[in-house]
C-alpha positions in Angstrom: -25.9 -136.4 -79.2 -23.4 -136.2 -82.1 -19.7 -136.9 -81.9 -18.8 -133.3 -82.3 -21.1 -132.4 -79.5 -19.7 -134.9 -77.2 -16.3 -133.8 -77.9 -17.3 -130.2 -77.2 -18.7 -131.3 -73.9 -15.6 -133.2 -72.9 -13.4 -130.4 -73.8 -15.4 -127.9 -71.8 -15.4 -130.3 -68.7 -11.7 -130.5 -68.8 -11.3 -126.7 -69.0 -10.7 -126.2 -65.2 -8.1 -128.9 -65.1 -6.3 -127.5 -68.1 -6.3 -124.0 -66.6 -4.9 -125.4 -63.2 -2.2 -127.3 -65.2 -1.2 -124.1 -67.0 -0.8 -122.3 -63.6 1.9 -124.8 -62.4 3.5 -125.8 -65.7 6.3 -123.4 -66.6 6.4 -122.3 -70.2 9.1 -122.7 -72.6 11.1 -120.4 -74.8 8.1 -119.9 -77.2 6.2 -118.2 -74.5 9.1 -115.9 -73.4 7.1 -112.9 -74.5 6.4 -112.2 -70.9 2.7 -111.5 -71.7 0.3 -110.9 -68.6 -1.1 -114.1 -67.5 -4.1 -114.4 -65.3 -3.6 -115.7 -61.8 0.1 -114.9 -61.4 1.6 -117.9 -63.5 5.1 -118.7 -64.2 6.0 -116.8 -67.4 9.3 -118.5 -68.0 11.8 -120.7 -66.2 15.2 -121.7 -67.6 18.5 -122.7 -66.7 21.5 -121.1 -68.4 25.0 -122.8 -68.7 27.9 -120.8 -69.8 25.4 -118.1 -71.1 23.3 -120.5 -73.1 19.9 -121.7 -72.5 19.6 -125.4 -71.6 17.1 -127.0 -73.9 13.7 -128.2 -72.9 11.3 -126.9 -70.2 12.0 -127.1 -66.6 10.3 -126.1 -63.3 12.1 -124.0 -60.7 12.5 -127.0 -58.2 14.6 -129.2 -60.8 16.2 -126.1 -62.3 17.5 -125.1 -58.9 18.8 -128.5 -58.3 20.5 -128.5 -61.7 22.2 -125.3 -61.0 23.7 -126.6 -57.7 25.3 -129.4 -59.5 26.4 -127.6 -62.6 29.3 -125.0 -62.5 28.9 -121.8 -64.5 25.0 -122.1 -64.5 22.2 -120.1 -63.1 18.4 -120.2 -63.1 16.1 -117.4 -64.2 12.5 -117.7 -62.9 10.0 -115.0 -64.3 6.6 -114.4 -62.9 3.8 -112.0 -63.5 1.6 -110.7 -60.6 1.8 -113.7 -58.2 -0.4 -113.9 -55.2 0.9 -114.8 -51.7 -0.2 -118.3 -52.3 1.5 -118.5 -55.6 4.8 -117.1 -54.3 4.9 -118.9 -50.9 6.4 -122.2 -52.1 8.9 -120.4 -54.3 10.1 -118.4 -51.5 10.3 -121.4 -49.2 12.3 -123.3 -52.0 14.7 -120.4 -52.5 14.8 -119.6 -48.8 13.6 -116.0 -49.1 12.7 -113.8 -46.2 9.0 -113.1 -45.4 9.6 -109.5 -46.1 10.9 -110.5 -49.5 7.5 -112.3 -50.1 5.6 -109.2 -49.1 7.6 -107.2 -51.6 7.1 -109.8 -54.3 3.3 -109.6 -54.1 2.9 -105.8 -53.5 2.0 -103.9 -56.8 3.2 -100.4 -56.0 6.5 -100.0 -54.2 9.2 -97.4 -54.1 12.4 -98.3 -56.0 14.9 -99.6 -53.5 17.8 -102.2 -53.0 17.8 -104.3 -49.8 19.9 -107.1 -48.8 18.5 -110.3 -47.0 21.4 -112.6 -46.0 22.7 -113.9 -49.3 19.9 -112.5 -51.4 19.6 -109.0 -52.9 16.1 -107.4 -53.5 16.0 -104.9 -56.2 12.7 -103.0 -57.0 12.2 -100.7 -60.1 9.2 -99.1 -61.3 7.9 -99.7 -64.8 6.4 -97.0 -67.1 4.5 -96.9 -70.2 3.3 -94.0 -72.3 -0.5 -94.1 -72.9 -1.4 -93.0 -76.6 -4.2 -90.5 -76.7 -5.8 -88.3 -79.5 -6.0 -85.2 -77.3 -5.0 -84.2 -73.9 -8.2 -83.9 -71.6 -8.9 -83.2 -68.0 -9.1 -86.9 -67.2 -6.9 -88.7 -69.9 -4.2 -90.9 -68.6 -0.7 -90.1 -70.0 1.5 -92.6 -68.2 0.9 -95.9 -66.7 3.1 -97.4 -64.0 4.0 -100.8 -62.5 6.8 -102.4 -60.9 9.4 -105.2 -61.3 11.0 -107.0 -58.3 14.2 -108.8 -58.7 15.7 -111.5 -56.2 19.4 -111.9 -57.1 20.9 -114.9 -55.2 23.6 -117.4 -55.6 22.9 -119.0 -59.0 19.5 -117.7 -59.5 17.5 -114.5 -60.3 13.7 -114.3 -59.9 11.9 -111.5 -61.7 8.4 -110.5 -60.6 6.4 -108.0 -62.7 3.3 -106.2 -61.7 1.2 -104.4 -64.2 1.2 -104.4 -68.1 4.1 -102.0 -68.4 7.7 -103.1 -68.8 7.5 -106.7 -70.3 10.7 -108.7 -69.8 10.3 -111.1 -72.7 12.3 -108.9 -75.0 15.0 -108.5 -72.4 15.3 -112.3 -72.0 15.4 -112.6 -75.8 18.1 -110.1 -76.2 20.3 -111.6 -73.5 19.9 -115.1 -75.0 21.3 -113.7 -78.4 24.3 -112.5 -76.4 25.6 -115.5 -74.4 28.9 -113.7 -73.6 26.8 -111.2 -71.5 24.4 -113.9 -70.1 27.4 -116.0 -68.9 28.2 -113.1 -66.4 25.4 -114.6 -64.3 22.3 -113.2 -62.3 23.7 -109.6 -62.1 23.9 -109.4 -66.0 20.1 -110.2 -65.9 19.7 -107.3 -63.3 21.6 -104.9 -65.3 19.6 -105.8 -68.5 16.3 -105.2 -66.8 17.5 -102.0 -65.2 18.8 -100.8 -68.5 15.4 -101.7 -70.2 13.4 -99.9 -67.6 15.5 -96.7 -67.7 15.4 -96.7 -71.5 11.7 -96.8 -71.3 11.8 -93.8 -68.8 13.5 -91.9 -71.6 11.0 -93.0 -74.1 8.1 -91.7 -71.9 10.0 -88.5 -71.3 10.2 -87.8 -75.1 6.6 -88.5 -75.4 5.8 -86.1 -72.5 7.8 -83.4 -74.3 5.6 -83.7 -77.3 2.5 -83.3 -75.1 4.0 -80.2 -73.5 4.8 -78.7 -76.8 1.3 -79.3 -78.1 -0.2 -77.9 -75.0 2.0 -74.8 -75.1 1.0 -74.1 -78.7 -2.7 -74.3 -77.7 -2.3 -72.2 -74.6 -0.7 -69.3 -76.6 -2.7 -69.6 -79.7 -5.0 -66.8 -80.7 -8.6 -67.1 -79.3 -7.4 -69.9 -77.0 -9.8 -71.8 -74.8 -9.3 -72.3 -71.0 -6.4 -74.9 -70.9 -5.8 -74.7 -67.1 -7.4 -78.0 -66.5 -5.3 -79.8 -69.1 -2.2 -78.3 -67.6 -3.2 -79.5 -64.2 -3.7 -83.0 -65.6 -0.5 -83.2 -67.4 1.3 -82.1 -64.1 -0.5 -84.8 -62.1 0.7 -87.5 -64.7 4.3 -85.8 -64.7 4.2 -86.2 -61.0 3.3 -89.9 -61.1 6.1 -90.4 -63.6 8.6 -88.5 -61.4 7.5 -90.7 -58.3 8.4 -93.8 -60.4 11.7 -92.4 -61.7 13.3 -90.1 -59.2 13.5 -92.4 -56.1 15.6 -94.9 -58.1 18.7 -92.5 -58.0 19.8 -93.3 -54.5 19.4 -97.2 -54.6 21.2 -97.0 -58.0 24.1 -95.0 -56.6 24.4 -97.3 -53.6 24.4 -100.4 -55.8 27.4 -98.8 -57.8 29.2 -98.0 -54.7 28.9 -101.6 -53.3 32.2 -103.0 -54.4 31.6 -106.3 -52.5 28.2 -107.4 -53.6 28.3 -106.2 -57.3 30.7 -107.9 -59.6 33.3 -105.4 -61.0 32.6 -106.3 -64.7 28.9 -105.4 -64.1 29.5 -102.1 -62.3 30.5 -100.1 -65.4 27.3 -101.1 -67.0 25.3 -99.9 -64.1 27.2 -96.5 -64.2 25.8 -96.2 -67.8 22.4 -96.9 -66.6 22.8 -94.4 -63.9 23.9 -91.7 -66.5 20.7 -92.3 -68.4 18.6 -92.1 -65.3 20.1 -88.8 -64.4 19.3 -87.5 -67.8 15.8 -88.7 -67.4 15.3 -86.9 -64.0 16.8 -83.7 -65.4 14.2 -83.7 -68.1 11.4 -84.2 -65.5 12.6 -81.4 -63.5 12.7 -79.2 -66.7 9.3 -80.3 -67.7 7.9 -79.5 -64.3 9.4 -76.0 -64.4 8.0 -75.5 -67.8 4.5 -76.6 -66.9 4.7 -74.2 -64.0 5.8 -71.5 -66.3 2.9 -72.3 -68.8 0.4 -72.4 -65.9 1.5 -69.0 -64.4 1.4 -67.5 -67.9 -2.0 -68.8 -68.7 -3.3 -67.5 -65.4 -1.8 -64.1 -66.2 -3.3 -64.4 -69.7 -6.7 -64.9 -68.1 -6.2 -61.9 -65.7 -5.4 -59.7 -68.7 -8.4 -61.0 -70.6 -10.6 -60.4 -67.6 -9.2 -56.9 -67.1 -9.8 -56.2 -70.9 -13.4 -57.3 -70.5 -13.8 -55.1 -67.4 -12.5 -52.1 -69.2 -14.9 -52.8 -72.2 -17.8 -53.1 -69.9 -16.7 -49.9 -68.0 -16.4 -48.0 -71.2 -19.9 -49.0 -72.5 -21.3 -48.2 -68.9 -19.9 -44.8 -69.1 -21.3 -44.1 -72.6 -24.7 -45.3 -71.5 -24.4 -43.3 -68.2 -23.8 -40.0 -70.2 -27.0 -40.7 -72.3 -28.9 -41.6 -69.1 -27.8 -38.3 -67.4 -28.9 -36.1 -70.5 -32.2 -38.0 -70.7 -32.7 -37.6 -67.0 -32.1 -33.8 -66.9 -34.5 -33.2 -69.7 -37.1 -35.6 -68.2 -37.6 -33.5 -65.1 -41.2 -32.1 -64.9 -40.4 -28.5 -64.1 -42.3 -25.6 -65.9 -39.3 -23.3 -66.0 -36.3 -25.1 -67.7 -34.0 -23.5 -70.3 -34.8 -24.7 -74.0 -37.7 -26.8 -72.7 -40.3 -25.3 -75.1 -38.1 -24.9 -78.1 -39.5 -26.2 -81.3 -36.4 -28.3 -82.3 -35.4 -29.0 -78.8 -36.0 -32.8 -79.1 -33.9 -33.1 -82.3 -31.2 -31.0 -80.7 -31.1 -33.2 -77.5 -31.0 -36.5 -79.4 -28.2 -35.1 -81.6 -26.3 -34.0 -78.6 -26.7 -37.5 -77.1 -25.4 -39.1 -80.2 -22.5 -36.6 -80.4 -21.5 -37.3 -76.8 -21.7 -41.1 -77.4 -19.6 -40.9 -80.6 -17.0 -38.6 -78.8 -16.7 -41.0 -75.8 -16.6 -44.1 -78.1 -13.7 -42.6 -80.1 -11.9 -41.6 -76.9 -12.1 -45.1 -75.5 -11.0 -46.7 -78.7 -7.9 -44.5 -78.9 -7.1 -45.4 -75.2 -7.4 -49.0 -76.0 -10.5 -49.6 -73.8 -12.7 -50.6 -76.7 
C-alpha cells in the first residue's frame, strides 16, 4: 500500500473522532455565520467585556466562570437544533428549569415570554420566503422555524431551529457596535427580535408580489381556473400569520415590564413593536384581499357557467325548432296539407333554414350567443 493510501485510511479511521470533537468544541469568530450544523452543535460561544469580544475561543463552562469574575461582561452562547442530550448539560450548568429545556429542544412553538426565577425565556418564530418560478397548488411560499432565547444574569443563550433566521449576521452587526453590545444580554435579545421582525416585513413584501401576480392572472382574459392557487397562497399566508401575530401580546408585555427590561432597551423594543404591528396589518389586508379575489373568481366562474348554459340552451332551442318541423312532416298520414306538393321538400328545408337563422339572430342580439 502506498503512502498516500495509508494516509487516506488513517484519515478515514479518525473521521468519527473528528466529528465527535466538532460537536463539543465551540467555534470561533470565523464560524459566526450561524450555519446549520448537524447534530445540534454549538455554533458560537464568546465572552464580551464592555461590548467587545474577548479574543480566543472558549467553552460555555469557562466562559461563564469568566463572566462571574469580570464586571461589565456577559456570555453569548449560540446553538442550532440541540437534542435533549445536547442541551441537558448546558441547562444544568446555567441552572435552567426543566420546562426551559423542553422549550429549547422543541422545534415549533408559539411566540411567548416566560420568567423562570432569574431567567427570562423569549421565543420568536423565524420566517423565510421561498423563491418559486410560478405559484402552483403545492409550492411552498414561506418557511418557518423558531429562535429561543434564555436571558439571565450575565449570559444569553440563543437556540435556533430550522434554516430560517440565521443569527450570524446579528452577532456580526452587534460586534461592530460595541456601545450597543455593552448594554448586555438584553441588547442581544433586542437585536434578535429586530432582525426577526424585519424578516417578517421582507416576507410580507414578497407575499404582496405573489398576490399582485395572482390577481393579474385571475382577471386576465381567457384565464384558467386559479382557485387552487388562491387556496394554496391562503394556506401559506395563514402559516405566516401564525408565526407573526401571536408575538404581539408577549412583546407588549415585555415593553410594559418596567422591572425586568432595562430602561435604555425598552425604547428599542417599542420600535420593534411598531414594525410588528405594520406587518400584522399587512397580513390582515392580504387575507382580506385574497378572500376578495377568491370570491371574485368564484363569481366569475358562476358567470362563465351561466353563459355556457345560455349558449347550450340557445342551440338546443334552434335544434328543437328543426326537430319539430321535421317531426310534423315526417308523420305517415295520407291526408296532410302540402304533402304532395312538387316543391314541398325545398320549401320545408328553406323554412327550417329561415327559422334557424331568425332564432340565431335573436339569440345573438339578446347576448345568448
